[in-house]
CHARMM-style PDB file with segment names, atoms N, HN, CA, C and O in Angstrom:
ATOM      1  N   MET     1      47.236  35.988  33.564  1.00  0.00      PROA
ATOM      2  CA  MET     1      47.396  34.583  33.282  1.00  0.00      PROA
ATOM      3  C   MET     1      46.820  34.256  31.913  1.00  0.00      PROA
ATOM      4  O   MET     1      47.474  33.606  31.098  1.00  0.00      PROA
ATOM      5  N   MET     2      45.599  34.707  31.661  1.00  0.00      PROA
ATOM      6  HN  MET     2      45.068  35.235  32.323  1.00  0.00      PROA
ATOM      7  CA  MET     2      44.964  34.405  30.384  1.00  0.00      PROA
ATOM      8  C   MET     2      45.739  35.044  29.230  1.00  0.00      PROA
ATOM      9  O   MET     2      45.869  34.453  28.158  1.00  0.00      PROA
ATOM     10  N   TYR     3      46.255  36.262  29.460  1.00  0.00      PROA
ATOM     11  HN  TYR     3      46.150  36.742  30.330  1.00  0.00      PROA
ATOM     12  CA  TYR     3      47.023  36.952  28.425  1.00  0.00      PROA
ATOM     13  C   TYR     3      48.236  36.119  28.025  1.00  0.00      PROA
ATOM     14  O   TYR     3      48.545  35.993  26.840  1.00  0.00      PROA
ATOM     15  N   ARG     4      48.917  35.555  29.010  1.00  0.00      PROA
ATOM     16  HN  ARG     4      48.666  35.657  29.973  1.00  0.00      PROA
ATOM     17  CA  ARG     4      50.095  34.741  28.711  1.00  0.00      PROA
ATOM     18  C   ARG     4      49.731  33.519  27.885  1.00  0.00      PROA
ATOM     19  O   ARG     4      50.468  33.141  26.975  1.00  0.00      PROA
ATOM     20  N   LYS     5      48.605  32.901  28.194  1.00  0.00      PROA
ATOM     21  HN  LYS     5      48.006  33.208  28.934  1.00  0.00      PROA
ATOM     22  CA  LYS     5      48.182  31.723  27.438  1.00  0.00      PROA
ATOM     23  C   LYS     5      47.864  32.085  25.991  1.00  0.00      PROA
ATOM     24  O   LYS     5      48.182  31.327  25.074  1.00  0.00      PROA
ATOM     25  N   VAL     6      47.240  33.235  25.788  1.00  0.00      PROA
ATOM     26  HN  VAL     6      46.982  33.850  26.532  1.00  0.00      PROA
ATOM     27  CA  VAL     6      46.893  33.671  24.437  1.00  0.00      PROA
ATOM     28  C   VAL     6      48.142  34.102  23.684  1.00  0.00      PROA
ATOM     29  O   VAL     6      48.312  33.778  22.509  1.00  0.00      PROA
ATOM     30  N   LYS     7      49.025  34.845  24.378  1.00  0.00      PROA
ATOM     31  HN  LYS     7      48.887  35.108  25.333  1.00  0.00      PROA
ATOM     32  CA  LYS     7      50.241  35.336  23.733  1.00  0.00      PROA
ATOM     33  C   LYS     7      51.172  34.193  23.375  1.00  0.00      PROA
ATOM     34  O   LYS     7      51.807  34.226  22.321  1.00  0.00      PROA
ATOM     35  N   ASN     8      51.266  33.201  24.212  1.00  0.00      PROA
ATOM     36  HN  ASN     8      50.751  33.174  25.068  1.00  0.00      PROA
ATOM     37  CA  ASN     8      52.150  32.055  23.998  1.00  0.00      PROA
ATOM     38  C   ASN     8      51.316  30.773  24.018  1.00  0.00      PROA
ATOM     39  O   ASN     8      51.343  30.042  25.008  1.00  0.00      PROA
ATOM     40  N   PRO     9      50.566  30.485  22.931  1.00  0.00      PROA
ATOM     41  CA  PRO     9      49.610  29.384  22.937  1.00  0.00      PROA
ATOM     42  C   PRO     9      50.228  28.016  23.206  1.00  0.00      PROA
ATOM     43  O   PRO     9      49.549  27.136  23.735  1.00  0.00      PROA
ATOM     44  N   GLY    10      51.462  27.819  22.867  1.00  0.00      PROA
ATOM     45  HN  GLY    10      52.014  28.534  22.438  1.00  0.00      PROA
ATOM     46  CA  GLY    10      52.071  26.517  23.136  1.00  0.00      PROA
ATOM     47  C   GLY    10      53.577  26.639  23.148  1.00  0.00      PROA
ATOM     48  O   GLY    10      54.156  27.390  22.363  1.00  0.00      PROA
ATOM     49  N   ALA    11      54.204  25.905  24.033  1.00  0.00      PROA
ATOM     50  HN  ALA    11      53.734  25.295  24.671  1.00  0.00      PROA
ATOM     51  CA  ALA    11      55.666  25.931  24.082  1.00  0.00      PROA
ATOM     52  C   ALA    11      56.204  25.327  22.797  1.00  0.00      PROA
ATOM     53  O   ALA    11      55.757  24.265  22.363  1.00  0.00      PROA
ATOM     54  N   GLY    12      57.153  26.001  22.201  1.00  0.00      PROA
ATOM     55  HN  GLY    12      57.516  26.863  22.554  1.00  0.00      PROA
ATOM     56  CA  GLY    12      57.738  25.496  20.965  1.00  0.00      PROA
ATOM     57  C   GLY    12      56.923  25.826  19.729  1.00  0.00      PROA
ATOM     58  O   GLY    12      57.319  25.478  18.616  1.00  0.00      PROA
ATOM     59  N   ASP    13      55.786  26.495  19.907  1.00  0.00      PROA
ATOM     60  HN  ASP    13      55.465  26.778  20.811  1.00  0.00      PROA
ATOM     61  CA  ASP    13      54.953  26.880  18.758  1.00  0.00      PROA
ATOM     62  C   ASP    13      55.623  28.059  18.065  1.00  0.00      PROA
ATOM     63  O   ASP    13      55.835  29.096  18.694  1.00  0.00      PROA
ATOM     64  N   SER    14      55.958  27.927  16.798  1.00  0.00      PROA
ATOM     65  HN  SER    14      55.786  27.084  16.288  1.00  0.00      PROA
ATOM     66  CA  SER    14      56.719  28.961  16.110  1.00  0.00      PROA
ATOM     67  C   SER    14      55.870  30.157  15.687  1.00  0.00      PROA
ATOM     68  O   SER    14      56.419  31.222  15.405  1.00  0.00      PROA
ATOM     69  N   ARG    15      54.573  30.014  15.637  1.00  0.00      PROA
ATOM     70  HN  ARG    15      54.127  29.149  15.867  1.00  0.00      PROA
ATOM     71  CA  ARG    15      53.729  31.143  15.220  1.00  0.00      PROA
ATOM     72  C   ARG    15      53.508  32.091  16.399  1.00  0.00      PROA
ATOM     73  O   ARG    15      53.420  31.664  17.550  1.00  0.00      PROA
ATOM     74  N   GLU    16      53.421  33.361  16.094  1.00  0.00      PROA
ATOM     75  HN  GLU    16      53.492  33.708  15.158  1.00  0.00      PROA
ATOM     76  CA  GLU    16      53.154  34.347  17.133  1.00  0.00      PROA
ATOM     77  C   GLU    16      51.717  34.809  16.997  1.00  0.00      PROA
ATOM     78  O   GLU    16      51.316  35.312  15.947  1.00  0.00      PROA
ATOM     79  N   PHE    17      50.942  34.639  18.055  1.00  0.00      PROA
ATOM     80  HN  PHE    17      51.267  34.230  18.908  1.00  0.00      PROA
ATOM     81  CA  PHE    17      49.528  34.991  18.024  1.00  0.00      PROA
ATOM     82  C   PHE    17      49.320  36.472  18.320  1.00  0.00      PROA
ATOM     83  O   PHE    17      48.570  37.150  17.617  1.00  0.00      PROA
ATOM     84  N   LEU    18      49.977  36.970  19.351  1.00  0.00      PROA
ATOM     85  HN  LEU    18      50.586  36.419  19.922  1.00  0.00      PROA
ATOM     86  CA  LEU    18      49.890  38.380  19.719  1.00  0.00      PROA
ATOM     87  C   LEU    18      51.279  38.992  19.708  1.00  0.00      PROA
ATOM     88  O   LEU    18      52.248  38.363  20.133  1.00  0.00      PROA
ATOM     89  N   ASN    19      51.369  40.198  19.228  1.00  0.00      PROA
ATOM     90  HN  ASN    19      50.581  40.709  18.883  1.00  0.00      PROA
ATOM     91  CA  ASN    19      52.633  40.921  19.235  1.00  0.00      PROA
ATOM     92  C   ASN    19      52.456  42.224  19.992  1.00  0.00      PROA
ATOM     93  O   ASN    19      51.487  42.949  19.766  1.00  0.00      PROA
ATOM     94  N   GLU    20      53.366  42.520  20.870  1.00  0.00      PROA
ATOM     95  HN  GLU    20      54.153  41.931  21.054  1.00  0.00      PROA
ATOM     96  CA  GLU    20      53.320  43.775  21.598  1.00  0.00      PROA
ATOM     97  C   GLU    20      53.898  44.889  20.723  1.00  0.00      PROA
ATOM     98  O   GLU    20      54.784  44.655  19.900  1.00  0.00      PROA
ATOM     99  N   PHE    21      53.382  46.100  20.917  1.00  0.00      PROA
ATOM    100  HN  PHE    21      52.663  46.290  21.585  1.00  0.00      PROA
ATOM    101  CA  PHE    21      53.895  47.261  20.197  1.00  0.00      PROA
ATOM    102  C   PHE    21      53.699  48.477  21.084  1.00  0.00      PROA
ATOM    103  O   PHE    21      52.815  48.489  21.940  1.00  0.00      PROA
ATOM    104  N   PRO    22      54.520  49.499  20.885  1.00  0.00      PROA
ATOM    105  CA  PRO    22      54.414  50.686  21.741  1.00  0.00      PROA
ATOM    106  C   PRO    22      53.123  51.464  21.481  1.00  0.00      PROA
ATOM    107  O   PRO    22      52.640  51.535  20.351  1.00  0.00      PROA
ATOM    108  N   LEU    23      52.585  52.036  22.535  1.00  0.00      PROA
ATOM    109  HN  LEU    23      52.978  51.978  23.453  1.00  0.00      PROA
ATOM    110  CA  LEU    23      51.368  52.831  22.418  1.00  0.00      PROA
ATOM    111  C   LEU    23      51.568  54.018  21.482  1.00  0.00      PROA
ATOM    112  O   LEU    23      50.611  54.496  20.872  1.00  0.00      PROA
ATOM    113  N   SER    24      52.793  54.492  21.369  1.00  0.00      PROA
ATOM    114  HN  SER    24      53.570  54.105  21.865  1.00  0.00      PROA
ATOM    115  CA  SER    24      53.077  55.617  20.475  1.00  0.00      PROA
ATOM    116  C   SER    24      52.838  55.266  19.005  1.00  0.00      PROA
ATOM    117  O   SER    24      52.765  56.161  18.163  1.00  0.00      PROA
ATOM    118  N   ASP    25      52.716  53.982  18.691  1.00  0.00      PROA
ATOM    119  HN  ASP    25      52.775  53.255  19.375  1.00  0.00      PROA
ATOM    120  CA  ASP    25      52.419  53.555  17.321  1.00  0.00      PROA
ATOM    121  C   ASP    25      50.918  53.594  17.012  1.00  0.00      PROA
ATOM    122  O   ASP    25      50.518  53.378  15.868  1.00  0.00      PROA
ATOM    123  N   VAL    26      50.094  53.864  18.015  1.00  0.00      PROA
ATOM    124  HN  VAL    26      50.419  54.039  18.944  1.00  0.00      PROA
ATOM    125  CA  VAL    26      48.636  53.862  17.836  1.00  0.00      PROA
ATOM    126  C   VAL    26      48.164  55.261  17.487  1.00  0.00      PROA
ATOM    127  O   VAL    26      48.533  56.228  18.154  1.00  0.00      PROA
ATOM    128  N   ARG    27      47.366  55.374  16.466  1.00  0.00      PROA
ATOM    129  HN  ARG    27      47.066  54.588  15.924  1.00  0.00      PROA
ATOM    130  CA  ARG    27      46.788  56.664  16.053  1.00  0.00      PROA
ATOM    131  C   ARG    27      45.289  56.476  15.840  1.00  0.00      PROA
ATOM    132  O   ARG    27      44.848  55.461  15.302  1.00  0.00      PROA
ATOM    133  N   LEU    28      44.515  57.469  16.271  1.00  0.00      PROA
ATOM    134  HN  LEU    28      44.873  58.293  16.709  1.00  0.00      PROA
ATOM    135  CA  LEU    28      43.082  57.455  16.028  1.00  0.00      PROA
ATOM    136  C   LEU    28      42.777  58.297  14.806  1.00  0.00      PROA
ATOM    137  O   LEU    28      43.327  59.384  14.634  1.00  0.00      PROA
ATOM    138  N   ASP    29      41.901  57.792  13.964  1.00  0.00      PROA
ATOM    139  HN  ASP    29      41.453  56.908  14.105  1.00  0.00      PROA
ATOM    140  CA  ASP    29      41.418  58.578  12.836  1.00  0.00      PROA
ATOM    141  C   ASP    29      40.534  59.681  13.412  1.00  0.00      PROA
ATOM    142  O   ASP    29      39.514  59.391  14.038  1.00  0.00      PROA
ATOM    143  N   LEU    30      40.910  60.928  13.208  1.00  0.00      PROA
ATOM    144  HN  LEU    30      41.738  61.163  12.699  1.00  0.00      PROA
ATOM    145  CA  LEU    30      40.190  62.045  13.829  1.00  0.00      PROA
ATOM    146  C   LEU    30      38.735  62.141  13.397  1.00  0.00      PROA
ATOM    147  O   LEU    30      37.918  62.735  14.102  1.00  0.00      PROA
ATOM    148  N   ASP    31      38.402  61.563  12.244  1.00  0.00      PROA
ATOM    149  HN  ASP    31      39.065  61.081  11.671  1.00  0.00      PROA
ATOM    150  CA  ASP    31      37.020  61.605  11.764  1.00  0.00      PROA
ATOM    151  C   ASP    31      36.193  60.418  12.256  1.00  0.00      PROA
ATOM    152  O   ASP    31      34.987  60.371  12.011  1.00  0.00      PROA
ATOM    153  N   SER    32      36.816  59.458  12.946  1.00  0.00      PROA
ATOM    154  HN  SER    32      37.796  59.496  13.145  1.00  0.00      PROA
ATOM    155  CA  SER    32      36.081  58.300  13.458  1.00  0.00      PROA
ATOM    156  C   SER    32      35.363  58.687  14.744  1.00  0.00      PROA
ATOM    157  O   SER    32      35.622  59.748  15.313  1.00  0.00      PROA
ATOM    158  N   ILE    33      34.465  57.826  15.196  1.00  0.00      PROA
ATOM    159  HN  ILE    33      34.255  56.964  14.734  1.00  0.00      PROA
ATOM    160  CA  ILE    33      33.768  58.106  16.456  1.00  0.00      PROA
ATOM    161  C   ILE    33      34.751  58.110  17.621  1.00  0.00      PROA
ATOM    162  O   ILE    33      34.527  58.796  18.618  1.00  0.00      PROA
ATOM    163  N   TYR    34      35.832  57.354  17.505  1.00  0.00      PROA
ATOM    164  HN  TYR    34      36.014  56.797  16.695  1.00  0.00      PROA
ATOM    165  CA  TYR    34      36.833  57.315  18.567  1.00  0.00      PROA
ATOM    166  C   TYR    34      37.636  58.619  18.602  1.00  0.00      PROA
ATOM    167  O   TYR    34      37.942  59.131  19.680  1.00  0.00      PROA
ATOM    168  N   GLY    35      37.970  59.147  17.449  1.00  0.00      PROA
ATOM    169  HN  GLY    35      37.721  58.732  16.574  1.00  0.00      PROA
ATOM    170  CA  GLY    35      38.661  60.425  17.381  1.00  0.00      PROA
ATOM    171  C   GLY    35      37.784  61.553  17.891  1.00  0.00      PROA
ATOM    172  O   GLY    35      38.259  62.449  18.588  1.00  0.00      PROA
ATOM    173  N   GLN    36      36.502  61.511  17.545  1.00  0.00      PROA
ATOM    174  HN  GLN    36      36.116  60.783  16.978  1.00  0.00      PROA
ATOM    175  CA  GLN    36      35.558  62.522  18.028  1.00  0.00      PROA
ATOM    176  C   GLN    36      35.406  62.427  19.543  1.00  0.00      PROA
ATOM    177  O   GLN    36      35.351  63.449  20.226  1.00  0.00      PROA
ATOM    178  N   ALA    37      35.338  61.200  20.074  1.00  0.00      PROA
ATOM    179  HN  ALA    37      35.383  60.369  19.519  1.00  0.00      PROA
ATOM    180  CA  ALA    37      35.210  61.010  21.529  1.00  0.00      PROA
ATOM    181  C   ALA    37      36.453  61.530  22.239  1.00  0.00      PROA
ATOM    182  O   ALA    37      36.354  62.136  23.306  1.00  0.00      PROA
ATOM    183  N   GLN    38      37.617  61.297  21.653  1.00  0.00      PROA
ATOM    184  HN  GLN    38      37.697  60.804  20.786  1.00  0.00      PROA
ATOM    185  CA  GLN    38      38.854  61.790  22.248  1.00  0.00      PROA
ATOM    186  C   GLN    38      38.853  63.311  22.307  1.00  0.00      PROA
ATOM    187  O   GLN    38      39.234  63.893  23.323  1.00  0.00      PROA
ATOM    188  N   ARG    39      38.430  63.956  21.232  1.00  0.00      PROA
ATOM    189  HN  ARG    39      38.121  63.483  20.407  1.00  0.00      PROA
ATOM    190  CA  ARG    39      38.365  65.430  21.212  1.00  0.00      PROA
ATOM    191  C   ARG    39      37.360  65.940  22.235  1.00  0.00      PROA
ATOM    192  O   ARG    39      37.625  66.921  22.930  1.00  0.00      PROA
ATOM    193  N   THR    40      36.198  65.275  22.334  1.00  0.00      PROA
ATOM    194  HN  THR    40      35.983  64.478  21.770  1.00  0.00      PROA
ATOM    195  CA  THR    40      35.173  65.678  23.291  1.00  0.00      PROA
ATOM    196  C   THR    40      35.698  65.578  24.714  1.00  0.00      PROA
ATOM    197  O   THR    40      35.488  66.486  25.518  1.00  0.00      PROA
ATOM    198  N   ASN    41      36.378  64.482  25.031  1.00  0.00      PROA
ATOM    199  HN  ASN    41      36.548  63.744  24.377  1.00  0.00      PROA
ATOM    200  CA  ASN    41      36.962  64.310  26.370  1.00  0.00      PROA
ATOM    201  C   ASN    41      38.002  65.374  26.655  1.00  0.00      PROA
ATOM    202  O   ASN    41      38.039  65.928  27.754  1.00  0.00      PROA
ATOM    203  N   LEU    42      38.844  65.666  25.681  1.00  0.00      PROA
ATOM    204  HN  LEU    42      38.813  65.217  24.788  1.00  0.00      PROA
ATOM    205  CA  LEU    42      39.882  66.685  25.866  1.00  0.00      PROA
ATOM    206  C   LEU    42      39.261  68.050  26.111  1.00  0.00      PROA
ATOM    207  O   LEU    42      39.690  68.779  27.005  1.00  0.00      PROA
ATOM    208  N   GLU    43      38.255  68.396  25.323  1.00  0.00      PROA
ATOM    209  HN  GLU    43      37.907  67.804  24.597  1.00  0.00      PROA
ATOM    210  CA  GLU    43      37.589  69.688  25.500  1.00  0.00      PROA
ATOM    211  C   GLU    43      36.972  69.800  26.889  1.00  0.00      PROA
ATOM    212  O   GLU    43      37.034  70.857  27.517  1.00  0.00      PROA
ATOM    213  N   PHE    44      36.372  68.699  27.370  1.00  0.00      PROA
ATOM    214  HN  PHE    44      36.321  67.841  26.859  1.00  0.00      PROA
ATOM    215  CA  PHE    44      35.771  68.701  28.699  1.00  0.00      PROA
ATOM    216  C   PHE    44      36.841  68.871  29.773  1.00  0.00      PROA
ATOM    217  O   PHE    44      36.677  69.677  30.689  1.00  0.00      PROA
ATOM    218  N   LEU    45      37.940  68.115  29.667  1.00  0.00      PROA
ATOM    219  HN  LEU    45      38.073  67.460  28.923  1.00  0.00      PROA
ATOM    220  CA  LEU    45      39.002  68.199  30.669  1.00  0.00      PROA
ATOM    221  C   LEU    45      39.629  69.581  30.715  1.00  0.00      PROA
ATOM    222  O   LEU    45      40.028  70.045  31.784  1.00  0.00      PROA
ATOM    223  N   LEU    46      39.722  70.241  29.576  1.00  0.00      PROA
ATOM    224  HN  LEU    46      39.398  69.865  28.708  1.00  0.00      PROA
ATOM    225  CA  LEU    46      40.307  71.582  29.548  1.00  0.00      PROA
ATOM    226  C   LEU    46      39.403  72.628  30.190  1.00  0.00      PROA
ATOM    227  O   LEU    46      39.874  73.702  30.565  1.00  0.00      PROA
ATOM    228  N   ILE    47      38.113  72.331  30.321  1.00  0.00      PROA
ATOM    229  HN  ILE    47      37.730  71.459  30.016  1.00  0.00      PROA
ATOM    230  CA  ILE    47      37.171  73.243  30.969  1.00  0.00      PROA
ATOM    231  C   ILE    47      37.335  73.196  32.492  1.00  0.00      PROA
ATOM    232  O   ILE    47      37.092  74.192  33.174  1.00  0.00      PROA
ATOM    233  N   LEU    48      37.746  72.041  33.022  1.00  0.00      PROA
ATOM    234  HN  LEU    48      37.943  71.232  32.467  1.00  0.00      PROA
ATOM    235  CA  LEU    48      37.818  71.853  34.469  1.00  0.00      PROA
ATOM    236  C   LEU    48      38.910  72.708  35.100  1.00  0.00      PROA
ATOM    237  O   LEU    48      39.958  72.952  34.502  1.00  0.00      PROA
ATOM    238  N   ASP    49      38.640  73.154  36.314  1.00  0.00      PROA
ATOM    239  HN  ASP    49      37.789  72.956  36.800  1.00  0.00      PROA
ATOM    240  CA  ASP    49      39.610  73.911  37.088  1.00  0.00      PROA
ATOM    241  C   ASP    49      40.597  72.932  37.728  1.00  0.00      PROA
ATOM    242  O   ASP    49      40.188  72.027  38.456  1.00  0.00      PROA
ATOM    243  N   VAL    50      41.874  73.106  37.465  1.00  0.00      PROA
ATOM    244  HN  VAL    50      42.207  73.841  36.875  1.00  0.00      PROA
ATOM    245  CA  VAL    50      42.898  72.175  37.936  1.00  0.00      PROA
ATOM    246  C   VAL    50      42.926  72.105  39.462  1.00  0.00      PROA
ATOM    247  O   VAL    50      43.045  71.016  40.023  1.00  0.00      PROA
ATOM    248  N   ASP    51      42.818  73.243  40.139  1.00  0.00      PROA
ATOM    249  HN  ASP    51      42.722  74.128  39.684  1.00  0.00      PROA
ATOM    250  CA  ASP    51      42.863  73.244  41.604  1.00  0.00      PROA
ATOM    251  C   ASP    51      41.713  72.426  42.195  1.00  0.00      PROA
ATOM    252  O   ASP    51      41.904  71.703  43.172  1.00  0.00      PROA
ATOM    253  N   ARG    52      40.546  72.538  41.618  1.00  0.00      PROA
ATOM    254  HN  ARG    52      40.390  73.126  40.824  1.00  0.00      PROA
ATOM    255  CA  ARG    52      39.407  71.759  42.107  1.00  0.00      PROA
ATOM    256  C   ARG    52      39.563  70.291  41.755  1.00  0.00      PROA
ATOM    257  O   ARG    52      39.153  69.422  42.525  1.00  0.00      PROA
ATOM    258  N   LEU    53      40.151  70.004  40.599  1.00  0.00      PROA
ATOM    259  HN  LEU    53      40.484  70.710  39.973  1.00  0.00      PROA
ATOM    260  CA  LEU    53      40.314  68.631  40.140  1.00  0.00      PROA
ATOM    261  C   LEU    53      41.281  67.844  41.028  1.00  0.00      PROA
ATOM    262  O   LEU    53      41.049  66.666  41.300  1.00  0.00      PROA
ATOM    263  N   VAL    54      42.360  68.482  41.479  1.00  0.00      PROA
ATOM    264  HN  VAL    54      42.548  69.439  41.258  1.00  0.00      PROA
ATOM    265  CA  VAL    54      43.367  67.785  42.285  1.00  0.00      PROA
ATOM    266  C   VAL    54      43.220  68.052  43.789  1.00  0.00      PROA
ATOM    267  O   VAL    54      44.104  67.705  44.571  1.00  0.00      PROA
ATOM    268  N   TYR    55      42.124  68.658  44.183  1.00  0.00      PROA
ATOM    269  HN  TYR    55      41.405  68.940  43.547  1.00  0.00      PROA
ATOM    270  CA  TYR    55      41.893  69.013  45.583  1.00  0.00      PROA
ATOM    271  C   TYR    55      42.079  67.814  46.511  1.00  0.00      PROA
ATOM    272  O   TYR    55      42.817  67.905  47.492  1.00  0.00      PROA
ATOM    273  N   SER    56      41.427  66.701  46.218  1.00  0.00      PROA
ATOM    274  HN  SER    56      40.827  66.627  45.421  1.00  0.00      PROA
ATOM    275  CA  SER    56      41.484  65.520  47.094  1.00  0.00      PROA
ATOM    276  C   SER    56      42.886  64.931  47.161  1.00  0.00      PROA
ATOM    277  O   SER    56      43.304  64.446  48.212  1.00  0.00      PROA
ATOM    278  N   PHE    57      43.611  64.968  46.058  1.00  0.00      PROA
ATOM    279  HN  PHE    57      43.271  65.363  45.204  1.00  0.00      PROA
ATOM    280  CA  PHE    57      44.988  64.470  46.058  1.00  0.00      PROA
ATOM    281  C   PHE    57      45.872  65.329  46.956  1.00  0.00      PROA
ATOM    282  O   PHE    57      46.734  64.816  47.669  1.00  0.00      PROA
ATOM    283  N   ARG    58      45.650  66.642  46.911  1.00  0.00      PROA
ATOM    284  HN  ARG    58      44.949  67.059  46.331  1.00  0.00      PROA
ATOM    285  CA  ARG    58      46.440  67.539  47.759  1.00  0.00      PROA
ATOM    286  C   ARG    58      46.125  67.314  49.232  1.00  0.00      PROA
ATOM    287  O   ARG    58      47.032  67.307  50.065  1.00  0.00      PROA
ATOM    288  N   VAL    59      44.852  67.130  49.559  1.00  0.00      PROA
ATOM    289  HN  VAL    59      44.116  67.135  48.882  1.00  0.00      PROA
ATOM    290  CA  VAL    59      44.470  66.866  50.946  1.00  0.00      PROA
ATOM    291  C   VAL    59      45.126  65.573  51.424  1.00  0.00      PROA
ATOM    292  O   VAL    59      45.696  65.531  52.515  1.00  0.00      PROA
ATOM    293  N   ALA    60      45.048  64.520  50.611  1.00  0.00      PROA
ATOM    294  HN  ALA    60      44.585  64.554  49.725  1.00  0.00      PROA
ATOM    295  CA  ALA    60      45.594  63.222  50.995  1.00  0.00      PROA
ATOM    296  C   ALA    60      47.108  63.268  51.182  1.00  0.00      PROA
ATOM    297  O   ALA    60      47.659  62.528  51.997  1.00  0.00      PROA
ATOM    298  N   SER    61      47.775  64.133  50.433  1.00  0.00      PROA
ATOM    299  HN  SER    61      47.327  64.735  49.771  1.00  0.00      PROA
ATOM    300  CA  SER    61      49.238  64.202  50.529  1.00  0.00      PROA
ATOM    301  C   SER    61      49.718  65.289  51.490  1.00  0.00      PROA
ATOM    302  O   SER    61      50.922  65.486  51.655  1.00  0.00      PROA
ATOM    303  N   GLY    62      48.784  65.989  52.119  1.00  0.00      PROA
ATOM    304  HN  GLY    62      47.806  65.829  51.985  1.00  0.00      PROA
ATOM    305  CA  GLY    62      49.159  67.000  53.098  1.00  0.00      PROA
ATOM    306  C   GLY    62      49.588  68.321  52.493  1.00  0.00      PROA
ATOM    307  O   GLY    62      50.179  69.152  53.182  1.00  0.00      PROA
ATOM    308  N   LEU    63      49.303  68.528  51.226  1.00  0.00      PROA
ATOM    309  HN  LEU    63      48.822  67.853  50.667  1.00  0.00      PROA
ATOM    310  CA  LEU    63      49.662  69.787  50.569  1.00  0.00      PROA
ATOM    311  C   LEU    63      48.558  70.822  50.769  1.00  0.00      PROA
ATOM    312  O   LEU    63      47.404  70.453  50.991  1.00  0.00      PROA
ATOM    313  N   PRO    64      48.890  72.097  50.696  1.00  0.00      PROA
ATOM    314  CA  PRO    64      47.851  73.127  50.826  1.00  0.00      PROA
ATOM    315  C   PRO    64      46.852  73.048  49.667  1.00  0.00      PROA
ATOM    316  O   PRO    64      47.216  72.760  48.527  1.00  0.00      PROA
ATOM    317  N   THR    65      45.602  73.309  49.990  1.00  0.00      PROA
ATOM    318  HN  THR    65      45.307  73.544  50.917  1.00  0.00      PROA
ATOM    319  CA  THR    65      44.549  73.236  48.968  1.00  0.00      PROA
ATOM    320  C   THR    65      44.040  74.629  48.642  1.00  0.00      PROA
ATOM    321  O   THR    65      44.132  75.551  49.451  1.00  0.00      PROA
ATOM    322  N   VAL    66      43.502  74.758  47.439  1.00  0.00      PROA
ATOM    323  HN  VAL    66      43.427  74.009  46.781  1.00  0.00      PROA
ATOM    324  CA  VAL    66      42.939  76.015  46.977  1.00  0.00      PROA
ATOM    325  C   VAL    66      41.516  75.728  46.510  1.00  0.00      PROA
ATOM    326  O   VAL    66      41.282  74.764  45.782  1.00  0.00      PROA
ATOM    327  N   GLY    67      40.577  76.555  46.923  1.00  0.00      PROA
ATOM    328  HN  GLY    67      40.768  77.338  47.515  1.00  0.00      PROA
ATOM    329  CA  GLY    67      39.207  76.413  46.442  1.00  0.00      PROA
ATOM    330  C   GLY    67      38.483  75.229  47.073  1.00  0.00      PROA
ATOM    331  O   GLY    67      38.794  74.806  48.186  1.00  0.00      PROA
ATOM    332  N   LYS    68      37.505  74.708  46.329  1.00  0.00      PROA
ATOM    333  HN  LYS    68      37.252  75.052  45.425  1.00  0.00      PROA
ATOM    334  CA  LYS    68      36.682  73.593  46.787  1.00  0.00      PROA
ATOM    335  C   LYS    68      36.874  72.411  45.844  1.00  0.00      PROA
ATOM    336  O   LYS    68      37.233  72.576  44.677  1.00  0.00      PROA
ATOM    337  N   ALA    69      36.629  71.220  46.372  1.00  0.00      PROA
ATOM    338  HN  ALA    69      36.338  71.086  47.320  1.00  0.00      PROA
ATOM    339  CA  ALA    69      36.709  70.003  45.554  1.00  0.00      PROA
ATOM    340  C   ALA    69      35.462  69.888  44.684  1.00  0.00      PROA
ATOM    341  O   ALA    69      34.400  70.399  45.039  1.00  0.00      PROA
ATOM    342  N   TYR    70      35.597  69.214  43.547  1.00  0.00      PROA
ATOM    343  HN  TYR    70      36.460  68.799  43.259  1.00  0.00      PROA
ATOM    344  CA  TYR    70      34.420  68.865  42.758  1.00  0.00      PROA
ATOM    345  C   TYR    70      33.654  67.795  43.536  1.00  0.00      PROA
ATOM    346  O   TYR    70      34.254  66.968  44.222  1.00  0.00      PROA
ATOM    347  N   GLY    71      32.354  67.816  43.427  1.00  0.00      PROA
ATOM    348  HN  GLY    71      31.866  68.488  42.870  1.00  0.00      PROA
ATOM    349  CA  GLY    71      31.544  66.791  44.087  1.00  0.00      PROA
ATOM    350  C   GLY    71      31.546  65.479  43.327  1.00  0.00      PROA
ATOM    351  O   GLY    71      31.959  65.408  42.170  1.00  0.00      PROA
ATOM    352  N   GLY    72      31.088  64.469  43.987  1.00  0.00      PROA
ATOM    353  HN  GLY    72      30.753  64.526  44.928  1.00  0.00      PROA
ATOM    354  CA  GLY    72      30.957  63.168  43.304  1.00  0.00      PROA
ATOM    355  C   GLY    72      32.041  62.200  43.527  1.00  0.00      PROA
ATOM    356  OT1 GLY    72      32.001  61.093  42.990  1.00  0.00      PROA
TER     357      GLY     72
END
């Protein structure tokens, strides 16, 4: 609701306050703290064992599971 009010501040108002754009147009500067955080997250996710990561999803969907689930 609030997004609509901000995006369209007034009926008949010719100015555009917010413009939507595709996420594919967004790029992170790799040297920024955000680019570094993205790399850190990716490196961490690549360390994880996929079977353990999706264990709970497989149990919930009735699929066979392999190994043990991660705790937490």
